[in-house]
C-alpha positions in Angstrom: 3.4 -23.8 35.0 7.4 -23.8 35.0 10.1 -22.3 32.7 10.0 -23.6 29.1 13.2 -25.4 28.0 14.6 -25.2 24.3 16.3 -27.7 22.4 19.8 -26.4 21.1 20.4 -29.5 19.0 18.9 -30.0 15.5 16.6 -32.9 15.7 17.0 -36.0 13.4 14.2 -37.0 11.0 13.2 -39.7 13.2 13.5 -37.8 16.5 14.9 -40.5 18.6 17.0 -42.9 16.4 20.5 -41.9 14.9 20.9 -42.0 11.2 21.7 -45.2 10.3 25.1 -46.1 8.7 23.9 -49.2 6.7 21.1 -50.1 4.4 18.1 -52.4 5.5 17.2 -55.1 2.7 13.5 -54.8 1.8 13.0 -51.9 3.6 9.8 -50.7 1.4 8.3 -54.3 1.9 8.8 -54.3 5.6 7.5 -50.7 5.9 4.5 -51.8 4.0 3.8 -54.9 6.0 4.1 -52.9 9.2 1.7 -50.4 8.2 -0.9 -53.1 7.3 -0.4 -54.9 10.6 -0.9 -51.5 12.3 -4.0 -50.9 10.4 -5.5 -54.4 11.2 -4.7 -54.0 14.8 -6.3 -50.6 15.0 -9.5 -52.1 13.3 -9.6 -55.0 15.9 -9.1 -52.3 18.9 -11.3 -49.6 17.6 -14.7 -51.1 18.7 -13.5 -51.5 22.5 -11.9 -48.0 22.3 -15.3 -46.4 21.3 -17.1 -48.6 23.9 -14.9 -47.3 26.6 -16.0 -43.7 26.1 
């Protein structure tokens, strides 16, 4: 095992994205729709995932 490195910078809330300098219209609606799509996709692949193990 190698040496551990430590970040000297403060992490942003999204870790990889810089804070947005603009507003996204319908942000809540888009986030809710993305969440629903993710849940449906997970339900579709879950049977195959568990069969693989």
